[in-house]
Every structure is written in structure tokens, then in C-alpha cells.
C-alpha positions as CSV (number, residue, x, y, z in Angstrom):
1,M,74.1,80.2,87.7
2,T,73.8,82.8,90.4
3,D,74.2,80.2,93.2
4,L,77.4,79.0,91.5
5,Y,79.0,82.4,92.0
6,L,77.5,83.1,95.3
7,L,78.7,79.9,96.9
8,P,82.4,80.9,96.9
9,I,81.5,84.3,98.5
10,R,79.4,82.6,101.2
11,T,82.3,80.2,101.9
12,A,84.8,83.0,102.2
13,A,82.4,84.9,104.5
14,L,82.2,81.8,106.8
15,L,86.0,81.3,106.9
16,F,87.0,84.9,107.3
17,P,86.1,85.5,111.0
18,A,88.2,82.6,112.2
19,L,91.0,83.7,109.9
20,A,90.8,87.3,111.0
21,L,90.9,86.2,114.7
22,M,94.0,84.1,114.1
23,M,95.7,87.0,112.2
24,F,95.0,89.7,114.8
25,V,98.1,89.4,117.0
26,P,100.5,88.8,114.0
27,T,98.9,91.7,112.2
28,A,99.3,93.9,115.3
29,I,103.0,93.0,115.7
30,V,103.8,93.7,112.0
31,L,101.9,97.0,112.0
32,Y,103.4,98.3,115.2
33,R,106.9,97.3,114.3
34,R,106.7,98.7,110.8
35,H,104.5,101.8,111.3
36,G,104.5,102.4,115.0
37,V,100.7,102.6,115.0
38,M,97.7,100.4,114.2
39,T,95.1,102.8,112.7
40,R,91.6,101.6,111.8
41,W,92.1,102.6,108.2
42,R,95.2,100.5,107.7
43,V,93.6,97.6,109.5
44,L,90.5,98.0,107.3
45,S,92.6,98.1,104.2
46,L,94.6,95.1,105.2
47,Y,91.7,93.0,106.3
48,G,89.8,94.0,103.2
49,G,92.7,92.7,101.1
50,V,92.7,89.4,103.1
51,F,88.9,88.9,102.6
52,Y,89.3,89.6,98.9
53,A,92.2,87.1,98.6
54,L,90.2,84.5,100.4
55,T,87.2,85.2,98.2
56,A,89.3,85.0,95.0
57,L,90.8,81.7,96.2
58,C,87.3,80.3,96.9
59,M,86.3,81.4,93.4
60,T,88.9,79.1,91.9
61,I,88.3,76.0,94.0
62,V,84.6,76.1,95.2
63,P,82.4,74.2,94.7
64,L,84.4,71.1,95.7
65,P,83.6,67.7,94.2
66,K,81.8,65.3,96.6
67,P,83.9,62.6,98.2
68,S,81.9,60.0,96.3
69,V,82.8,61.5,92.9
70,D,85.7,60.0,91.0
71,V,87.2,63.1,89.5
72,C,89.5,61.2,87.1
73,K,86.4,59.7,85.5
74,A,84.1,62.7,85.9
75,Y,86.6,65.3,84.4
76,P,88.8,63.4,82.0
77,S,89.3,66.4,79.7
78,F,90.9,68.4,82.5
79,T,93.9,66.1,82.9
80,D,95.9,67.8,80.2
81,P,96.5,71.6,80.6
82,Q,95.4,74.0,77.9
83,L,98.6,75.8,76.9
84,T,97.5,77.3,73.5
85,P,96.7,81.0,73.7
86,G,93.6,82.3,72.1
87,V,91.4,79.2,72.7
88,A,89.0,81.5,74.6
89,F,88.1,83.3,71.4
90,S,87.3,80.0,69.6
91,D,85.2,78.9,72.5
92,L,83.3,82.2,72.4
93,W,82.6,81.7,68.7
94,K,81.6,78.1,69.3
95,E,79.2,79.0,72.1
96,A,77.7,81.6,69.8
97,H,76.9,78.8,67.3
98,H,78.6,81.0,64.6
99,H,76.0,83.7,64.9
100,A,77.3,87.3,65.0
101,T,74.5,88.8,67.1
102,L,74.5,90.6,70.5
103,N,72.6,87.8,72.2
104,A,74.7,85.1,70.7
105,L,78.1,86.7,71.3
106,I,77.6,88.5,74.6
107,L,74.3,88.3,76.4
108,N,73.7,84.5,76.2
109,N,77.3,83.4,75.7
110,P,78.8,81.6,78.8
111,A,82.3,81.7,77.3
112,F,82.1,85.5,77.1
113,W,81.0,85.9,80.7
114,Q,83.6,83.4,81.9
115,T,86.3,85.6,80.3
116,V,84.7,88.7,81.9
117,F,84.8,87.1,85.3
118,N,88.4,86.0,84.9
119,L,89.2,89.7,84.0
120,V,87.3,91.0,87.1
121,L,88.8,88.3,89.4
122,L,92.1,90.0,89.9
123,L,91.0,93.6,89.2
124,P,90.8,94.4,92.9
125,L,94.3,93.2,93.3
126,G,95.6,96.0,91.1
127,V,93.5,98.5,93.1
128,F,95.0,97.1,96.3
129,V,98.6,97.4,95.0
130,R,98.1,101.0,94.0
131,I,96.0,102.2,97.0
132,H,97.5,100.2,99.9
133,L,101.0,99.4,98.7
134,R,101.5,102.5,96.5
135,R,103.4,100.5,93.9
136,G,103.6,100.9,90.1
137,L,102.1,99.1,87.1
138,A,104.9,96.6,86.9
139,T,104.3,95.5,90.5
140,A,100.6,95.1,89.9
141,T,101.2,93.1,86.8
142,A,103.7,90.8,88.5
143,A,101.3,90.4,91.5
144,G,98.5,89.5,89.1
145,F,100.6,87.0,87.2
146,T,101.8,85.3,90.4
147,A,98.3,85.1,91.9
148,S,96.9,83.7,88.7
149,L,99.6,81.2,88.4
150,L,99.0,80.1,92.0
151,F,95.3,79.6,91.2
152,E,95.9,77.7,88.0
153,L,98.5,75.4,89.7
154,T,96.0,74.8,92.5
155,Q,93.4,73.7,90.0
156,Y,95.9,71.6,87.9
157,T,97.3,69.7,90.9
158,G,93.8,68.8,92.2
159,L,94.0,71.1,95.2
160,W,97.7,70.2,95.7
161,G,97.1,66.5,95.8
162,L,93.8,66.4,97.7
163,Y,92.1,65.0,94.6
164,A,93.8,62.4,92.4
165,C,93.0,64.4,89.2
166,P,92.2,68.0,88.5
167,Y,88.5,68.9,88.5
168,R,89.1,72.3,86.8
169,L,91.1,73.1,83.7
170,F,94.5,74.8,83.7
171,A,94.2,77.3,80.8
172,V,96.9,79.7,79.7
173,D,94.1,82.1,78.5
174,D,92.9,82.4,82.1
175,L,96.5,83.3,83.1
176,I,96.7,86.1,80.5
177,V,93.2,87.5,81.3
178,N,93.8,87.4,85.1
179,T,97.1,89.3,84.7
180,A,95.4,91.8,82.4
181,G,92.7,92.3,85.0
182,A,95.2,93.2,87.7
183,A,96.9,95.7,85.4
184,L,93.5,97.2,84.5
185,G,92.6,97.5,88.1
186,W,95.8,99.5,88.8
187,A,95.0,101.9,85.9
188,A,91.4,102.3,87.0
189,A,92.5,103.1,90.6
190,G,94.3,106.2,89.5
191,P,91.6,108.8,90.3
192,L,90.8,107.0,93.5
193,A,94.4,107.1,94.6
194,R,94.6,110.9,94.0
195,V,91.5,111.4,96.2
196,L,92.1,109.1,99.1
197,P,94.7,110.2,101.7
198,E,97.9,108.2,102.0
199,L,98.0,105.7,104.8
200,D,101.4,107.1,105.8
201,A,99.8,110.5,106.3
202,L,97.1,109.0,108.5
203,D,99.8,107.2,110.4
204,D,101.7,110.5,111.0
205,A,98.6,112.0,112.5
206,A,98.1,109.0,114.8
207,L,101.7,109.1,115.9
208,A,101.4,112.5,117.5
209,P,100.6,111.1,121.0
210,L,103.5,108.7,120.6
211,A,105.9,111.6,120.1
212,A,104.6,113.0,123.4
213,G,105.5,109.8,125.2
214,K,102.0,108.3,125.3
215,V,102.0,104.7,124.1
216,P,98.6,103.5,122.6
217,F,96.5,101.3,124.8
218,G,96.1,98.7,122.0
219,R,99.8,98.3,121.6
220,R,100.3,97.7,125.4
221,L,97.3,95.3,125.4
222,T,98.7,93.3,122.5
223,A,102.1,93.0,124.4
224,L,100.2,91.9,127.5
225,L,98.4,89.2,125.5
226,L,101.7,87.9,124.2
227,D,103.2,88.0,127.7
228,A,100.2,86.1,129.1
229,T,100.6,83.4,126.5
230,G,104.3,83.1,127.1
231,V,104.1,83.0,130.9
232,T,101.3,80.4,130.6
233,L,103.4,78.1,128.4
234,L,106.4,78.7,130.7
235,S,104.4,77.7,133.7
236,W,103.3,74.5,132.1
237,L,107.0,73.7,131.3
238,F,108.1,74.4,134.8
239,A,105.2,72.4,136.2
240,G,106.2,69.4,134.1
241,M,109.8,69.7,135.1
242,A,108.7,70.0,138.8
243,Y,106.4,67.0,138.5
244,F,109.0,64.7,137.0
245,G,111.9,66.3,139.0
246,P,111.6,67.3,142.7
247,G,108.1,65.9,143.0
248,P,104.3,66.7,142.6
249,E,104.3,68.8,145.7
250,T,106.4,71.4,144.0
251,V,104.1,71.9,141.0
252,L,102.3,74.8,142.7
253,L,105.6,76.7,142.8
254,A,105.9,76.7,139.0
255,P,103.4,79.5,138.2
256,P,104.9,82.1,140.7
257,F,108.4,81.2,139.6
258,A,107.5,81.6,135.9
259,F,105.7,84.8,136.7
260,A,108.7,86.3,138.6
261,L,111.1,85.2,135.9
262,W,109.0,86.7,133.0
263,F,107.9,90.0,134.6
264,V,110.8,90.8,136.9
265,V,114.0,89.1,136.0
266,L,113.8,89.3,132.2
267,P,112.8,93.1,132.2
268,W,115.6,93.8,134.6
269,L,118.1,92.1,132.5
270,T,116.9,92.9,128.9
271,G,114.8,96.1,129.4
272,A,111.4,94.6,128.7
273,T,109.3,91.4,128.7
274,P,109.4,89.3,125.5
275,G,105.9,90.6,124.5
276,K,107.1,94.2,124.8
277,H,110.2,93.4,122.8
278,A,108.0,92.1,120.0
279,L,106.0,95.3,120.0
280,L,109.2,97.5,120.2
281,L,108.4,98.6,123.8
282,R,110.6,98.9,126.8
283,L,110.1,99.6,130.5
284,V,111.7,102.7,132.0
285,T,111.3,105.0,135.0
286,P,110.0,108.6,134.6
287,E,113.7,109.6,134.4
288,G,114.2,107.3,131.5
289,R,116.4,104.9,133.5
290,R,116.5,101.1,133.9
291,P,113.9,100.2,136.6
292,S,115.1,98.3,139.7
293,P,113.9,94.8,140.5
294,A,111.8,96.3,143.4
295,R,109.9,98.6,141.0
296,L,109.4,95.7,138.6
297,A,108.2,93.4,141.4
298,L,105.7,96.1,142.6
299,R,104.5,96.6,139.0
300,A,104.0,92.8,138.5
301,L,102.2,92.6,141.9
302,V,99.7,95.3,141.1
303,L,99.2,93.9,137.6
304,S,98.8,90.3,138.7
305,P,95.0,90.1,139.3
306,P,94.0,90.9,135.7
307,L,97.0,89.1,134.4
308,V,96.1,85.9,136.2
309,L,92.6,86.0,134.6
310,A,94.3,86.6,131.2
311,C,96.6,83.6,131.7
312,L,93.6,81.4,132.6
313,A,91.8,82.6,129.5
314,V,94.9,81.9,127.4
315,A,95.2,78.4,129.0
316,V,91.6,77.6,128.1
317,V,92.2,78.8,124.5
318,L,95.4,76.7,124.2
319,A,93.6,73.7,125.6
320,S,90.8,74.2,123.2
321,V,93.2,74.1,120.3
322,A,94.3,70.7,121.4
323,D,90.8,69.5,122.3
324,P,87.8,71.6,121.2
325,S,85.6,69.9,123.8
326,V,87.5,71.5,126.7
327,P,85.3,74.7,126.9
328,I,82.1,72.7,126.8
329,E,83.3,70.4,129.6
330,I,84.4,73.3,131.7
331,A,81.1,75.1,131.2
332,D,79.2,71.9,132.0
333,E,81.2,71.2,135.1
334,V,81.0,74.7,136.5
335,V,77.6,76.0,135.4
336,Y,75.3,73.1,134.9
337,Q,76.4,70.5,137.4
338,N,77.4,72.8,140.3
339,L,74.5,75.2,139.9
340,S,72.0,72.3,139.6
341,S,73.4,70.2,142.5
342,D,74.6,72.9,144.8
343,P,73.6,76.4,143.8
344,A,75.5,78.0,146.7
345,S,78.8,76.4,145.8
346,G,78.2,77.1,142.1
347,F,77.5,80.7,142.8
348,I,80.7,81.0,145.0
349,L,82.7,79.3,142.2
350,L,81.5,82.1,139.8
351,L,82.5,84.9,142.1
352,P,86.3,85.0,141.3
353,P,85.8,85.3,137.5
354,A,83.2,88.0,138.1
355,A,85.6,89.9,140.5
356,C,88.4,89.6,138.0
357,L,86.2,91.0,135.2
358,T,85.1,93.8,137.4
359,L,88.8,94.5,138.2
360,I,89.8,94.5,134.5
361,T,87.0,97.0,133.8
362,A,88.2,99.2,136.5
363,Y,91.8,99.0,135.1
364,V,90.6,99.9,131.6
365,K,88.6,102.9,132.9
366,S,91.5,104.2,135.0
367,V,93.8,104.0,131.9
368,R,91.3,105.9,129.8
369,R,90.9,108.6,132.5
370,H,94.6,109.1,133.0
371,P,96.0,112.1,131.0
372,Q,99.0,110.0,129.7
373,G,97.0,106.7,129.6
374,L,98.9,105.1,132.5
375,G,97.4,102.2,134.5
376,P,97.5,101.6,138.3
377,H,100.5,99.3,137.9
378,E,102.4,102.1,136.2
379,T,101.5,104.9,138.5
380,R,102.2,102.9,141.7
381,S,105.5,101.4,140.5
382,G,106.8,104.4,138.5
383,V,107.6,102.0,135.6
384,R,106.0,102.9,132.3
385,N,106.3,101.9,128.7
386,H,108.5,103.7,126.2
387,A,108.2,103.1,122.4
388,R,111.4,102.4,120.5
389,P,111.6,103.8,116.9
390,H,109.7,101.6,114.4
391,T,111.3,100.3,111.2
392,R,109.6,102.8,108.9
393,A,110.1,105.8,111.1
394,R,110.4,109.1,109.2
395,T,113.9,110.5,109.3
396,P,115.0,114.1,108.5
397,A,116.1,115.0,105.0
398,T,119.5,116.1,106.3
399,P,121.4,113.8,108.7
400,P,121.0,115.0,112.3
401,N,123.9,116.3,114.3
402,R,125.7,114.2,116.8
403,V,123.6,114.0,120.0
404,D,125.6,114.6,123.2
405,P,124.2,113.7,126.6
406,P,122.3,116.6,128.1
407,S,124.0,118.7,130.7
408,P,122.5,120.9,133.5
409,V,123.6,123.9,131.6
410,A,121.9,123.1,128.4
411,P,119.0,120.5,128.9
412,R,117.2,119.2,125.8
413,T,113.5,119.6,125.2
414,S,113.2,115.8,125.0
415,W,115.4,112.8,124.7
416,P,115.8,111.7,121.0
417,M,114.6,108.1,121.8
418,A,111.2,109.5,122.9
419,E,110.5,110.7,119.4
420,P,109.6,108.3,116.5
421,G,112.5,108.2,114.1
422,G,114.9,110.0,116.5
423,P,118.6,109.0,116.5
424,Q,119.3,106.0,118.7
425,T,122.2,107.0,120.9
426,S,122.1,104.3,123.5
427,W,119.7,101.6,124.9
428,W,119.2,103.4,128.2
429,P,119.0,107.2,128.2
430,T,120.7,109.0,131.0
431,A,118.3,112.0,131.1
432,P,114.5,112.3,131.7
433,L,112.2,111.5,128.8
434,H,110.5,114.9,129.1
435,P,112.6,117.5,131.0
436,V,111.7,121.2,131.1
437,P,112.0,122.7,127.6
438,T,114.6,125.4,126.9
439,P,115.1,127.2,123.6
440,D,117.7,125.7,121.3
441,D,120.0,124.0,123.8
442,G,120.4,127.1,125.9
443,V,121.6,129.3,123.0
444,T,119.6,132.5,122.9
445,T,119.5,135.2,120.2
446,K,118.7,138.8,120.7
447,E,117.1,141.1,118.1
448,P,118.6,144.6,117.4
449,P,117.4,147.2,119.9
450,D,116.1,149.4,117.2
451,Q,113.6,146.7,116.1
452,P,110.4,145.8,118.1
453,P,110.4,142.4,119.6
454,S,108.9,139.6,117.5
455,R,105.4,138.4,118.4
456,A,105.9,135.0,116.9
């Protein structure tokens, strides 16, 4: 009995790492666009909910019947759904053999424990709705009903047609108990919701460096991974066009052309690379202006060594999706055959990846040591990242006044676009992102002479 309930948990634990890896980039995009930051607490809460959802799904479908089993003959009673409410109570009394004792009704009654497990199954969902989503009882109840209905339909359709007949029973009592469990979980999470800090408050604390103009390293790294994937696919496209067009001798020109188009032309025309657009970032000069093509080219040139290695890694990953044996063949060709037949050439073949890894490590260390988190490609080119307001940026309670372009007489403390949630006046600001502060737009107030100056 214990193995029967542990098997779905083990199955979910095996599937979760691959699912979490596939979800990392989409999760980062959603969190950065919605909240402007990807805190560890929000990621932990979100991935905890994903693992719970995967476990709950495995609880409803695992263990699966063996391929040799004819489910239509093995489970003939599950063909028709159980649509009569209250059958669970009659099953409980039947399993107790009509004995009203503690052992018969509860301790040794499988129908009772099945009802309890159905109640507990969606109880964490109610907790998640209240703690993570900060929604009410109606939302938790609706979420529990929807999730339970999805599970029951999955069972009734034989895993959505994978099996000819259902191998588990569709029961309306399970739907009722699951929904009640979600509502109970929401109610039980009340004291915990009052103790735990809100995720929005944790986001506000993490957004403080962003308000000062410092874009988190993880946000830029995610944008770089997206750009590496995009430029790799674009290089393959241009290589195919060159092979079937001008000729095979022009294939080697495809990667530099795609690289220049992606990291120089597109940022010059649109303000950012596609990966940075996805993460609500743009490229600006220290004065907040549009960078010139020369600056963008210098930035791409300095960034090219680690980016080339990233593109190669992305190419291997994409090739592995089409053919999982690609990494094994590459490792066998590079490591085993070359090192065994000609150790000198094999060692030389391993030098470029080692040099690139060393260079990437140096890049990361330089970014960590810089006061504003800038990399060598940003300090040398003068082109840096600037975060655009995310979709859930906090706005003032009263509408802000109209923002006029700063003048030499009354410079502003910072351009509004540099602050999360600030008013968006134009795509390209015409003033520095962080000029010298002055008090209240140049308007000064004096205290009466008969009062001492304030020490505030």
C-alpha cells in the first residue's frame, strides 16, 4: 500500500528536473516582464507549485497499466462514470462490513482513507492560491474544481485516448471531495499568510538596485541566452540559403552576417536585440541616447568570444533535441578517438573550449567586481542595458505631473524611465540617466530668519 502511493511521488521527482530545465527561460521571461525581478523566493514558490501539480497529476494516473494488459477487459466496471453523489459513504459502510467500530470505520477501512487522500490531494492548491496568488476563497474553490475535473476527465478518457478504455473510475464524489480540499487548504493557510511576507514586498526590496540603474546579472544572462539561440537559428537559415543560392563557398559568411544583423543592425534600428526586447531591456549610452552603429559593433566584438561559445553550446543542445545521440558522438569523436590515436592533436582540439571557459569566467568575475555590474563589452563600448518598466510596476496613488524634458536651468535627479513604474514619456530619453541631483527641479525654499535651520 505504501509503495502504491510512493510510486507517483518517485515518478514526479524523476520528471521534475527535466521539466524545470525546460521551464527556466520561459519562467524568467514571465517574471522579469511582470515583476521586474526574479527573486529566489518567487522562483521557489513557483517551482514548488509546479512540482506539486506534477505530483498530483501522477497521483491520478500512476501506476499505468502494462502494454500487455487489455484495460477494457481488466476494468469493465470503470467504463461508465459514477455520477451519483454520496456513493463514497455507502462504500465506507460496505468496507466496514456494517460494523460501527473505530477499526472497521476508520483505521482498517480503505474507502475512508481513499476519501481522506482525495481531500488532501488538492489541499496544497488552496494554500498556493492564498500564499502565492493572494486570491480569495472563490478563486481557490474554482481552481480546485477545475483541477479535479481535469484529473477525472484524464481518468475517464483513458489518459486522453492513450488507452482504449478507462483504467480508473470517474466519480462525482471525488470531484466534490477534491474541491472541498482546495477550499479547506485556503482556509488553513490563513495564519501562514499573515506570518509570511508578501512576495510583492520582497520584489520591492530586490528592485532597489534596478531603480539606481543597475540591471541584474541574471536578467542580462537570460537575454544573452535568448540572443544566442536566435542568432544560431538565423545562422543556420542563412547558411542554407547560401548553400542553395550563391554556392557552398559562401556558407562561411552566414554566421558573421547573422551576428552583425542581430547584434548591430537590429539594436540600432529597434533599440535592443530580440532577446533584450523579451526581457524589457534596451541598449543606451551613458547619456541615455541611442547608441551608434560603431558603438554597437565594438560591443559585439568584445562580447563575441564568450558569445561564440554560447552559440556552439546552443547548437549542440538544439541538435540533441533532434537527435539525442549527437553529444555522445561528439564526445566520442573529440575525446576518445583523438586522444587515443593522437594525444597531441586531441589536446590541441580541447584548448579552444578551455580558453573560452576561462574567458567566460573572467567576464563573470569582472561583472561581479564592477560597482554597477557592467561587463567589459559595456565599459569599452559605452553601451549599457537599461530596464524598461515592467507590467506590474508600482504607480503613485496620485497621477504624476506632466514630465517636461530637463533643461540646463532645472535638471532632474533622474530620468523617469530609469525608475520602475516611472512615466513613459518617450522611447529614447534626451537627458542623462543619472545627472547630478538638484533639489526639487531647481526650486528652493528658505526658512524664516528667526528660526534655526533644519537639521533634517
